[in-house]
MISE-43636 format. One line per field, with one value per residue: x, y, z of N, C-alpha, C, O, CB in turn; residue number from 1. Coordinates in pm, whole numbers, plus 50000, padded with zeros to 5 digits. Each point is the difference from the previous one (the first is absolute). Glycine has a CB too. Example, Ala and Ser with C-alpha at 12.3 -4.5 7.8 and 13.67 -1.06 7.14 Angstrom:
2
n_east: [51319	50154]
n_north: [49431	50222]
n_up: [50780	49803]
ca_east: [49911	50082]
ca_north: [50119	50119]
ca_up: [50000	50006]
c_east: [50090	49923]
c_north: [50120	50109]
c_up: [50000	50073]
o_east: [50104	50051]
o_north: [49998	50111]
o_up: [50066	50017]
cb_east: [49707	50067]
cb_north: [49885	49826]
cb_up: [50059	49768]
resi: [1	2]
***
This chain:
251
n_east: [36145	49583	49980	49797	49923	49766	50021	50344	50110	50303	50179	50279	50056	50124	49996	49785	49792	50088	49896	50003	49645	49808	49679	50154	49671	49920	49792	49976	49688	50070	49860	49749	49798	49997	49805	50114	50338	50057	50120	50266	50237	49900	50200	49778	49867	50047	49704	49870	50225	49886	50116	50003	50187	50220	49983	50117	50179	50195	50077	50190	50284	50029	49975	50351	50232	49936	49874	49803	49927	49924	50173	49825	50245	49685	50002	49952	50086	50106	50282	49897	50201	49716	50201	49662	50097	49740	49801	49870	50052	49569	50091	49900	49816	50123	49920	50115	49757	50327	50051	50114	49837	50047	49689	50047	50024	50203	49609	49991	49784	50096	49661	50367	50269	50260	49948	50202	50065	50261	50047	50218	50047	50223	49542	49846	49745	49751	50057	49749	50050	49678	50278	49595	50192	50041	50261	50082	49921	50194	50305	49685	50199	50123	49807	50124	50337	50027	49976	50268	50096	49691	49935	50153	50185	49853	50327	49627	50072	49819	49822	50090	49932	49822	49799	49757	49995	49873	49803	50204	50172	49764	49900	50260	49739	50109	49644	50180	50330	50035	49749	50122	50286	50138	49973	50075	49619	50173	50027	49790	49882	50029	50181	49838	49827	50029	50026	50183	50235	50071	49746	50306	50286	49852	50184	50310	50124	49861	50163	50434	50198	50008	50105	49823	50318	49845	49922	49739	49779	49868	49936	49698	50033	49657	49902	49951	50035	50079	49916	49736	50086	50211	49867	49650	50126	49781	50056	49653	49894	50070	49978	50319	50082	50208	50120	49940	50182	50016	50457	49874	50267	49979	49949]
n_north: [03655	49932	49955	49738	49965	49866	50003	50087	50010	50177	50040	49812	50328	49629	50174	49859	49699	50028	50289	49572	49993	50022	49916	50113	49839	50312	49954	50035	50242	49734	49864	50105	50002	50164	49898	50064	50074	49760	49785	50034	50354	50437	49997	50276	49950	50204	49779	49893	49599	49894	50211	49649	49970	50135	49813	49831	50122	49996	49696	49901	50082	49966	49656	50114	50074	49663	50150	50004	50078	50030	50173	50064	50189	50127	49850	50242	49938	49956	49889	49910	49752	49901	50055	49785	50142	49751	49853	50299	50056	50249	49814	50215	49991	49754	50019	49949	49760	49985	49875	50006	49930	49695	50086	50293	49809	50373	49948	50165	49988	49839	49998	50038	49854	49980	49940	50130	49761	50184	49717	50288	49830	50216	49816	49653	50242	49971	50334	49935	50261	49980	50025	50243	50077	50167	49736	50199	50296	49863	49840	49671	49814	50181	49976	49703	50081	50317	49766	49676	50103	50133	49693	49710	50066	49932	50122	50095	49809	49874	50161	49662	50160	49746	50243	49726	49848	50282	50044	49781	50379	49961	50204	50295	50306	50209	50144	50186	49873	50319	49920	49754	50132	50108	49965	49668	49883	50095	49682	49778	50132	49712	50071	49940	50270	50346	49866	49752	50028	49761	50187	49634	50333	50276	49806	49942	50359	50192	49814	50073	50292	49874	49955	49870	49701	50087	49728	50174	49948	49768	50159	49763	50114	50027	50091	49906	50002	49649	49830	50091	49684	50081	50307	49995	50098	50283	49979	49816	50107	50371	49778	49812	49988	50084	49729	50118	50119	49768	50070	49936	50096	49744	50180]
n_up: [07496	49907	50287	49964	50234	49709	49760	49979	49724	50256	49738	50261	49801	49742	50306	50272	49911	50334	50211	50085	50036	49645	49982	49861	50038	49619	50008	49651	50084	50283	50109	50072	50032	49675	49837	49694	49853	50280	49837	50206	50093	49992	50183	49996	50269	49748	49768	50033	50245	50206	50274	49864	49828	50117	50285	49836	49810	50149	50057	49661	50234	50319	49850	49872	50222	50259	50123	50354	49871	49607	50079	49768	49911	50236	49713	49925	49824	50376	49934	50356	50140	50278	50227	49886	50343	49865	49786	50120	49818	49994	49572	49965	49689	49867	49664	50282	50295	50163	50187	50199	50017	49889	49895	49630	49773	49964	49920	49735	49978	49887	49819	49882	50164	49818	50197	50083	50177	50020	50245	50206	49974	50173	50076	49946	49753	49760	49806	49951	49905	49913	49707	49926	49803	50207	50107	49787	50084	50328	49776	50035	49878	50123	50255	50024	49980	50210	50188	49873	50046	50154	50109	49904	49971	49581	49984	49640	49935	50082	49610	49809	49960	50143	49866	49984	49643	49928	49641	49814	49945	49972	50187	50112	49876	50140	49767	50271	49772	49917	50329	50119	49955	50304	49758	50143	50044	49834	50057	50115	49780	50011	49762	49932	50086	49990	50147	50072	50341	50050	50297	50063	49969	50191	50277	49882	49998	50178	50044	49894	50153	50332	50025	49829	50002	49800	50195	50168	49798	49873	49861	50162	49724	50094	49781	50353	49850	49819	50274	49959	50141	50189	49887	50158	49759	50200	49599	50115	50246	49996	50170	50125	50298	50088	49844	50446	50003	50201	50037	50219	50083	49991	50334]
ca_east: [49969	49864	49938	49867	49975	49806	49908	50132	50079	50096	50099	50156	50121	50153	50105	50044	49952	50089	50131	49960	49937	49918	49904	49951	49918	49897	49920	49963	49815	49917	50029	49886	49860	49924	49875	49910	50145	50050	50039	49906	50091	50024	50066	50017	49874	49981	49905	49805	49946	49969	50075	50028	50116	50138	49993	50050	50119	50099	50019	50010	50162	50122	49998	50025	50140	50089	50034	49907	49942	49966	49977	49972	50098	49891	50056	49971	50163	50115	50052	50035	50085	49964	50101	49934	50046	49923	49935	49914	50101	49892	50052	49977	50050	50234	50017	50158	50027	50075	50073	50030	49936	50016	49796	49878	49973	49978	49934	49924	49897	50030	49944	50084	50098	50032	50058	50133	50037	50174	50029	50148	50025	50139	49948	49908	49910	49944	49893	49910	49973	49880	50092	49950	50035	50005	50174	50132	50012	50019	50166	50009	50134	50091	49935	50002	50093	50001	49974	50130	50144	50030	49996	50098	50148	50023	50137	49983	50076	49907	49807	49906	49823	49960	49905	49894	49995	49942	49952	50136	50017	49898	49861	50088	49991	50030	49987	50035	50083	50137	49944	50009	50173	50130	50058	50028	49893	50010	50008	49954	49840	50063	49995	49904	49846	50023	49930	49981	50127	50119	49989	50051	50145	49946	50004	50140	50012	49963	50072	50010	50003	50086	50156	49952	50054	49938	49985	49911	49862	49864	49854	49985	49966	49852	49907	49798	49902	49969	49916	49916	49983	50041	50078	49893	50095	49927	49981	49905	49807	49972	49911	49978	50085	50154	50175	50063	50187	49993	50112	50013	50059	49917	50124]
ca_north: [49903	50029	49919	50019	49880	50044	50100	50130	49982	50123	50038	50035	50058	49929	50041	49971	49867	49904	50082	49990	50159	50073	49975	50180	49900	50069	49847	49992	50037	49912	49963	50050	49986	50139	49956	50111	50026	50001	49796	49947	49965	50162	50029	50189	50015	50166	49985	49996	49954	49946	50047	49834	49984	50000	49919	49879	50012	50043	49944	49872	50030	49968	49841	49950	50101	49989	50067	50107	50191	50123	50169	50021	50201	50070	50093	50150	50026	50151	49971	50010	49860	49927	49819	49912	49906	49920	49954	50160	50095	50116	50113	50131	50028	49944	49900	49851	49969	49946	49869	49896	49882	49848	49957	50044	50007	50130	50010	50084	49997	50091	49900	50170	50073	49864	49960	49975	50006	49953	49915	49930	49916	50012	50073	49955	50075	49900	50114	50015	50090	49980	50085	50045	50102	50175	49912	50057	50116	50102	49918	49908	49937	50082	50008	49928	49906	50136	50038	49894	50029	50099	49931	49957	50033	49873	50089	49998	49897	49791	49919	50016	50038	49934	50077	49928	50062	50102	50045	49946	50073	50014	50124	50036	50119	50171	50062	50143	50005	50119	50082	49877	49925	50141	50007	49880	49875	50032	49939	49901	49956	49925	50020	49963	50030	50142	50050	49871	49993	49807	50089	49877	50022	50122	49932	49939	50084	50010	49953	50001	50125	49911	49898	49856	49935	49980	49854	50035	49986	49918	50096	49855	50027	50020	50205	50006	50018	49935	49858	50019	49933	50039	50093	50173	50099	50084	50068	49953	49936	50087	49941	49867	50010	50044	49804	49974	49980	50074	49895	49975	49937	49838	49940]
ca_up: [50004	50035	50101	50101	50169	50009	49885	50012	49900	49999	49928	50110	49946	50017	50045	50056	49989	50089	50198	50144	50139	49893	49838	49894	49885	49982	49982	49856	50002	50086	50127	50104	50042	49929	49901	49901	49956	50097	50017	50130	50135	50057	50129	50059	50043	49993	49959	50030	50050	50093	50125	50015	49893	50011	50146	49962	49922	50147	50117	49880	49928	50095	50056	49890	50004	50132	50036	50051	50023	49882	49935	49870	49956	49969	49899	49957	49847	50030	49987	50100	49956	50089	50119	50083	50134	50061	49934	50072	49990	49952	49902	49958	49858	49959	49918	49958	50129	50037	50095	50066	50084	49910	50047	49928	49835	49894	49899	49921	49819	49836	49856	49887	50140	50090	50134	50006	50169	49979	50102	50040	50069	50171	50136	50026	50054	49904	49943	49818	49931	49881	49918	49851	49964	50084	50133	49919	49973	50110	50132	50106	50056	50103	50144	50054	50024	50085	50150	50066	50101	50141	50117	49960	50001	49863	49906	49911	49983	50111	50023	49871	49852	49854	49970	49984	49955	50052	49869	49924	49869	49887	50015	50089	49935	50092	49896	50087	50089	50057	50099	50163	50012	49941	49870	49935	49905	49807	49911	49966	49934	49880	49872	49933	49993	50144	50157	50042	50055	50061	50125	50065	50012	50046	50143	50024	50062	50160	50075	49932	49994	50097	50101	49945	49861	49889	50026	50127	49997	49929	49895	49907	49898	49985	50017	50046	49921	49923	50055	50086	50042	50182	50125	49895	49975	50012	49814	49893	50053	50105	50109	50034	50102	49980	50064	50121	50019	50139	50056	50138	50116	50066	50133]
c_east: [49774	49968	49836	49931	49829	49944	50075	50102	50057	50162	50141	50037	50122	50077	49979	49906	50046	50110	49901	49896	49975	49930	50011	49900	49841	49924	49897	49789	49909	49946	49900	49866	49898	49961	50027	50172	50062	50057	50127	50164	50126	49995	50016	49896	49953	49885	49910	50007	49974	50104	50015	50084	50152	50033	50100	50120	50153	50077	50077	50193	50129	50030	50134	50147	50024	50015	49819	49911	50047	49993	50037	50056	49843	50007	49929	50054	50042	50128	50030	50023	49939	50065	49925	50099	49891	49902	49893	49945	49824	50098	49928	49983	50130	49945	50105	50010	50140	50071	50089	49966	49933	49827	49922	50053	49937	49901	49917	49922	50040	49927	50075	50108	50067	50010	50118	50059	50168	50040	50187	50005	50149	49832	49863	49830	49939	49965	49918	49962	49887	50039	49890	50044	50028	50089	50107	50027	50073	50140	49946	50050	50144	49952	50034	50184	50093	50016	50061	50081	49971	49945	50037	50131	50028	50081	49919	49969	49946	49855	49996	49896	49983	49890	49955	49960	49888	49953	50180	50021	49870	49856	50022	49986	49962	49966	50071	50143	50127	49894	49991	50151	50136	50003	50087	49888	50016	50040	49978	49903	50077	50016	49937	49796	50002	49931	49997	50128	50037	50043	50045	50173	50021	50029	50132	50084	49994	50085	50246	50167	50020	50081	49984	50087	49872	49916	49921	49837	49957	49909	49899	49942	49830	49905	49888	49947	50021	50000	49900	49982	50049	50040	49821	50082	49878	49996	49854	49944	49971	49979	50011	50092	50187	50145	50082	50095	50040	50186	49982	50124	49964	50074	50006]
c_north: [50000	49920	49939	49892	50033	50033	50137	49978	50225	49964	50037	50029	49817	50061	49972	49915	49926	50086	49891	50082	50099	49939	50101	49881	50160	50015	50047	50042	49840	49937	50038	50004	50132	49953	50113	50057	49981	49884	49961	50060	50146	50064	50141	50010	50129	49950	49962	49820	49991	50031	49808	49937	50077	49904	49911	49991	50011	49892	49854	50010	50030	49837	49916	50019	49937	50042	50048	50101	50114	50109	50068	50151	50003	50008	50117	50095	50041	49936	49986	49824	49994	49923	49923	49965	49920	50002	50140	50100	50118	50079	50094	49996	49991	49928	49964	49953	49936	49971	49954	49933	49857	50010	50142	49962	50156	49945	50106	49961	50013	49889	50104	50022	49913	49995	49987	49976	49963	49971	50078	49959	49983	50024	49966	50117	50010	50187	49975	50098	49935	50107	50036	50117	50167	49930	50072	50133	50014	49897	49909	49882	50059	50058	49895	49983	50086	49951	49827	49997	50085	49923	49888	49984	49903	50135	49934	49900	49871	50013	49961	50053	49927	50095	49878	50007	50116	50042	50014	50167	50048	50073	50086	50162	50123	50132	50171	49981	50112	50090	49920	49940	50113	49916	49856	49830	50014	49859	49853	49957	49918	50014	50009	50118	50103	49991	49921	49925	49865	50108	49839	50085	50142	49925	49928	50125	50134	49925	49971	50129	49973	49971	49898	49878	49975	49840	50003	50019	49943	50031	49877	50043	49998	50095	49914	49983	49911	49880	49962	49852	50018	50119	50071	50102	50115	50068	49915	49962	50105	49936	49838	50022	50032	49872	50127	50010	49979	49924	50062	49999	49941	49991	49899]
c_up: [50079	50085	50016	50078	49954	49940	49974	49957	50076	49909	50143	49888	50004	50106	50105	50083	50198	50128	50094	50047	49910	49908	49970	49926	49921	49972	49869	50047	50071	50073	50119	50011	49888	49879	49902	49950	50126	50060	49985	50114	49992	50116	50112	50096	49991	49867	49929	50009	50093	50112	50002	49906	50027	50135	49928	49921	50044	50132	49874	49988	50079	50053	49922	50055	50152	50110	50105	49999	49880	50038	49876	49952	49995	49876	49921	49919	50088	49990	50154	50058	50130	50098	50108	50100	50055	49930	50040	49954	49893	49822	49883	49805	49928	49907	50041	50210	50037	50091	50041	50019	49918	50029	49948	49883	49950	49846	49914	49911	49902	49869	49898	50080	49963	50146	50017	50117	49995	50189	50065	50052	50078	50121	50036	50010	49876	49941	49923	49980	49855	49867	49848	49902	50079	50124	49927	50001	50164	50035	50137	50013	50107	50151	50036	50019	50079	50151	50054	50090	50098	50098	50008	50011	49840	49932	49812	49922	50048	49955	49852	49978	49930	49979	49891	49810	50024	49790	49938	49895	49913	50021	50157	49907	50076	49873	50069	49980	49995	50109	50127	50042	50043	49894	50038	50041	49882	49924	50004	49970	49924	49839	49886	50003	50088	50085	50113	50059	50054	50093	50127	49997	50049	50165	49994	50000	50081	50061	49991	50050	50166	50090	49971	49868	49970	50038	50128	50011	49882	49990	49940	49905	49918	49995	50088	49954	49871	50034	50077	50083	50125	50047	49959	49954	49981	49788	49924	50041	50058	50086	50010	50147	50000	50060	50110	50025	50109	50058	50091	50021	50057	50156	50021]
o_east: [49938	50040	49904	50017	49916	49884	49964	50062	49961	50041	50001	49971	50010	50079	50105	49967	49933	50098	49886	50015	50003	50049	50019	49992	49957	50017	49976	49965	49887	50061	49961	49938	49884	50023	50069	50087	50040	50035	50046	50052	50122	49903	50053	49974	49920	49887	49969	49896	50026	50114	50102	50119	50092	50021	50118	50106	50083	50109	50083	50094	50120	50083	50045	50078	50117	50058	49883	49916	50076	49910	50106	49978	49916	50061	49886	50005	49917	50016	50117	49966	49965	49984	50017	50105	49994	49985	49980	49888	49993	50056	49901	50014	50098	49881	50092	49969	50063	50079	50088	50063	49969	49925	49879	50119	49882	50032	49922	50001	50075	49985	49986	50076	49972	49956	50070	49998	50083	49942	50079	49932	50059	50006	49921	49935	50060	50042	50029	49991	49992	49956	50022	50005	50083	50105	50053	50111	50086	50059	50081	49995	50043	50087	50113	50052	50086	50094	50036	50004	50070	50070	50058	50062	50119	50003	49985	49895	49979	49925	50046	49907	50064	50004	50063	50052	49930	49992	50114	49911	49947	49915	49977	50103	49911	50103	50074	50039	50111	50017	49994	50053	50026	49933	49954	50032	50026	49940	50072	49927	50115	49904	50002	49914	50058	49884	49969	50061	49977	50089	49979	50057	50115	50088	50078	50014	50099	50112	50053	50120	50113	50010	50087	49992	49890	49879	49978	49919	50071	49918	50048	49929	49967	49963	49971	49930	49949	50024	50001	50012	49929	50068	49913	50122	49904	49899	49924	49955	49877	50110	49929	50023	50085	50061	49990	50012	49969	50041	49968	50060	49912	50121	50079]
o_north: [50074	49885	50068	49878	50088	49999	50089	49906	50112	49897	50102	49939	49925	49915	49956	50010	49962	49980	49965	50122	50108	49919	50104	49877	50099	50070	50117	50045	49985	50034	49928	49898	50006	49885	50100	49922	50112	49958	50001	49945	50015	50038	50024	49891	50063	49998	50003	49969	50101	49969	49933	50005	49945	49880	50014	49953	49910	50011	49912	49926	49987	49971	49887	49906	50001	49940	50003	50051	50090	50031	49997	50088	49911	50106	50039	50118	50091	49916	50022	49895	50112	49879	50004	49942	50007	50105	50089	50050	49922	50107	49989	49895	50074	49970	49963	50058	49966	50090	49972	49898	50008	50084	50005	49970	50035	49919	50079	49902	50089	49878	50121	49938	49889	50081	49948	50082	49945	50025	50010	49997	49896	49963	50057	50021	49944	50104	49900	50059	49903	50115	49954	50113	50089	50055	50107	50030	50089	49971	49983	49956	49974	49997	50013	49982	49941	50010	49969	49954	50000	50015	50006	49920	49975	50122	49877	49958	49893	49905	50061	50007	49965	50105	49931	50087	50015	49912	50034	50085	50107	50045	49959	50056	50011	50055	50082	50117	50000	50122	50038	49960	50116	49907	49905	49883	49900	49942	49925	49909	49990	50047	50079	50045	49996	49962	50037	49919	49899	50084	50012	50006	50023	50063	50041	50034	50073	50038	50005	49977	49990	50017	49931	50021	49995	49979	49889	49983	49994	49997	49916	50098	50020	50088	49881	49898	50074	49912	49929	50028	50021	50017	50004	50000	49978	50023	50053	49889	50007	49995	49907	50102	50050	49942	50123	49880	50093	49895	50116	50017	50040	50000	49960]
o_up: [50077	49987	49963	50009	49981	50042	49923	50049	50033	49946	50069	49897	50097	50042	50046	50119	50096	50073	49972	49988	50060	49921	50062	50000	50058	49900	49969	50109	50046	50102	50092	49969	49959	49962	50017	49962	50030	50110	49886	50097	50009	50065	50109	50050	50069	50047	49881	49944	50066	49966	49986	50031	50061	49981	49967	50042	49985	50055	50021	49970	49975	50086	50021	50014	50041	50091	49964	50074	50036	50079	49938	50083	49982	49985	50028	49966	50003	49912	50030	49945	50038	50011	50121	49975	50122	49937	49918	50002	49905	49974	49928	49938	50004	49990	49927	50104	49899	50028	49918	49972	49881	50052	50019	49991	49990	49912	50053	49926	49963	49990	49983	49925	49954	50082	49913	50092	49928	50105	49906	50103	50030	50118	50075	50102	49908	50050	49934	50108	49925	50006	49888	50048	49983	50031	50030	50045	50009	50104	50090	50115	50112	50087	50046	50110	50066	50079	50114	50115	50101	50100	50108	50069	49980	50008	50002	49952	49942	50018	49904	50079	49901	50065	49920	49931	50101	49914	50029	50004	49970	49924	50114	49962	50085	49960	49946	50004	50055	49997	50117	50103	49966	49957	49936	49978	49932	49909	49935	50042	49959	49939	49905	49925	50109	50021	50113	49929	49933	50010	50121	50109	50038	50058	50086	50117	49997	50032	50111	50006	50050	50121	49947	49878	50055	50005	50049	50091	49900	50092	49923	50017	49883	50078	50014	49998	49916	49918	50101	50120	50098	50101	49913	50021	49926	49934	49919	49969	50001	50055	49963	50065	49926	50090	50003	50026	50074	49951	50028	49893	50077	50025	50086]
cb_east: [50438	49901	50286	49941	50333	50109	49791	49888	49872	49830	49791	50101	49927	49938	49955	50189	50125	49900	50172	50195	50164	50089	49811	50286	50088	50052	50015	50306	50132	49981	50263	50204	50216	50112	49728	49596	49932	49838	49760	49723	49849	50028	50048	50094	50113	50409	50118	49951	50006	49762	49779	49671	49695	50000	49614	49684	49740	49704	49670	49599	49747	49858	49647	49714	49833	50010	50383	50199	49967	49980	49920	49811	50386	49916	50230	49942	50061	49849	49894	49911	50286	49898	50216	49741	50168	50090	50105	50233	50388	49831	50262	50149	49750	50324	49798	50300	49694	49876	49821	49992	49971	50372	50151	49774	50052	50260	50112	50137	49789	50320	49720	49712	49925	50161	49775	50002	49643	50149	49727	50155	49756	50348	50216	50294	50041	49842	50097	49913	50269	49826	50257	49823	49812	49600	49899	49860	49695	49651	50090	49867	49870	50001	49708	49669	49880	49738	49691	50000	50090	49912	49809	49799	49953	49727	50351	50193	50189	50198	49775	50162	49939	50054	50022	49869	50200	50187	49586	50028	50264	50198	49804	50073	50043	50163	49681	49767	49799	50178	49883	49693	49890	50253	50053	50251	49795	50177	50044	50187	49689	50027	50100	50300	49831	50157	49892	49757	49998	50056	49762	49736	49939	49698	49658	49953	49925	49662	49595	49577	49737	49943	49947	49773	50347	50324	50244	50293	49909	50127	50134	50048	50290	50091	50035	50034	50017	50026	50158	49883	50039	50009	50480	49673	50330	50174	50413	50112	50113	49824	49903	49940	49695	49802	50157	49888	50087	49582	50199	49760	50158	49862	49911]
cb_north: [49861	50194	50071	50279	49967	50046	49822	50160	49600	50178	50006	49910	50431	50036	50180	50156	50025	49842	50434	49824	49883	50218	49752	50368	49529	49955	49773	49699	50207	50006	50087	50197	49899	50305	49789	50179	50054	50207	49928	49746	49637	49973	49806	50247	49765	50183	50064	50295	49864	49875	50379	49975	50040	50373	49995	49996	50180	50192	50215	50119	50111	50282	50109	50140	50276	50034	50020	49881	49877	49858	50025	49742	50155	50002	49765	49849	49981	50239	50032	50380	49867	50144	50126	49975	50161	49914	49612	49932	49877	49976	49855	50207	50042	49970	50091	50125	50015	49947	49992	50162	50208	49726	49835	50220	49677	50199	49749	50208	49991	50251	49758	50236	50212	49872	49963	50030	49948	50189	49721	50070	50034	50272	50135	49792	50168	49550	50224	49770	50227	49831	49904	49799	49734	50112	49576	49811	49978	50159	50285	50143	49935	50069	50111	49945	49904	50137	50258	50029	49984	50222	50102	50118	50054	49654	50083	50187	50263	50075	50119	49856	50227	49622	50353	49975	49813	50168	50124	49553	49753	49742	49850	49675	49848	49835	49729	49917	49760	49929	50095	49922	49700	50224	50399	50276	50091	50333	50255	50091	50212	49843	49876	49673	49782	50203	50071	50087	50334	49688	50246	49728	49810	50064	49921	49728	49775	49992	49902	49894	50125	49977	50152	50150	49894	50188	50025	50122	50180	49880	50318	49732	49915	49772	50331	50201	50157	50228	50043	50179	49889	49789	50051	50021	49872	50009	49967	50086	49739	50151	50297	49752	49796	50352	49652	50033	50041	50111	49794	49872	50059	49817	50173]
cb_up: [49931	49834	50125	49835	50311	50077	50169	50118	49685	50329	49678	50321	50037	49720	49829	49822	49538	49674	50031	50046	50171	50102	49946	49915	50167	50111	50338	49757	49654	49833	49812	50037	50355	50133	50154	50200	49776	49888	50004	49785	49976	49775	49740	49720	50060	50038	50192	49855	49823	49887	50170	50050	49770	49895	50176	49976	49905	49906	50230	49837	49858	49996	50006	49792	49794	49793	49814	49957	50253	49811	50262	49947	49815	50197	49960	50198	49741	50276	49726	50059	49789	49845	49904	49854	49951	50253	50065	50107	50088	50390	50120	50325	50050	50247	49905	49584	50102	49844	50025	50067	50285	50005	50277	50136	50016	50182	50059	50111	50093	50099	50082	49983	50261	49738	50114	49740	50191	49610	49945	49874	49819	49761	49877	50004	50294	50067	50081	49867	50189	50202	50227	50065	49859	49918	50031	49814	49773	49998	49889	49904	49656	49686	49941	49815	49729	49749	49876	49736	49729	49812	49928	49868	50357	49942	50244	50109	50065	50297	50296	49902	50044	49949	50142	50374	49799	50425	50043	49976	50029	50011	49738	50145	49741	50231	49926	50200	49953	49724	49713	49821	49801	50239	49985	50027	50192	50115	50022	50029	50024	50228	50191	50142	49845	49874	49770	49900	50114	49759	49767	49783	49777	49711	49954	49765	49901	49954	49890	49873	49707	49768	50257	50187	49968	49824	49836	49940	50237	49951	49949	50130	50158	49993	49681	50077	50190	49964	49876	49727	49716	49912	50091	50137	49954	50427	50025	49902	50069	49851	49996	49659	50127	49958	49641	49987	49787	50114	49833	50134	49934	49698	50028]
resi: [1	2	3	4	5	6	7	8	9	10	11	12	13	14	15	16	17	18	19	20	21	22	23	24	25	26	27	28	29	30	31	32	33	34	35	36	37	38	39	40	41	42	43	44	45	46	47	48	49	50	51	52	53	54	55	56	57	58	59	60	61	62	63	64	65	66	67	68	69	70	71	72	73	74	75	76	77	78	79	80	81	82	83	84	85	86	87	88	89	90	91	92	93	94	95	96	97	98	99	100	101	102	103	104	105	106	107	108	109	110	111	112	113	114	115	116	117	118	119	120	121	122	123	124	125	126	127	128	129	130	131	132	133	134	135	136	137	138	139	140	141	142	143	144	145	146	147	148	149	150	151	152	153	154	155	156	157	158	159	160	161	162	163	164	165	166	167	168	169	170	171	172	173	174	175	176	177	178	179	180	181	182	183	184	185	186	187	188	189	190	191	192	193	194	195	196	197	198	199	200	201	202	203	204	205	206	207	208	209	210	211	212	213	214	215	216	217	218	219	220	221	222	223	224	225	226	227	228	229	230	231	232	233	234	235	236	237	238	239	240	241	242	243	244	245	246	247	248	249	250	251]
***
């Protein structure tokens, strides 16, 4: 479902919308203060946008989420997961975050890559992962499920997983896929478009293999490349901002 407040727009996942003391959303690119290629709600401080603009945009997101603090993963297409114990924690290089602390929003930035949020209904803990194709190759979703199990006792069958708008199969071309992808990914090549892959189905396959129940998986079927008005796309524009996806436990 899509929501709007003071020009900010975001999607909330159907699986998570009505859960008490939980908020999760994937933000569109509207309602911020950034300009040019970064217009307007760019939340990444690594793409060349003015630092003050990013700071304002992040605070606008924080206000919508309704938490005191946001914690952003320091993304570099890794499979590293960090357990966030306080908002003051220094986050090293990672592409996934987990916590059971309320009033902290876990965030990743993305422009074509998948942003996946995780919620364990039994232990009331959360996670978020930046799932680019490199992250999928490294098995980052399995890594974050393992981290939630080790840290909080989470079982896969109790975890909900929702994935943001991302690069659709008609624009996910990988000419060098035989070098970049493991062989089990090759089955997800489009039959009518050689070198194009359905990364969403690859993600779903990995989640199911990790023990996530199919009824607990939600993947938004919006292609970031095909919707320039609402979403940044690195493949489409190269120089661009980043959308933000967040999940938070509320007090």
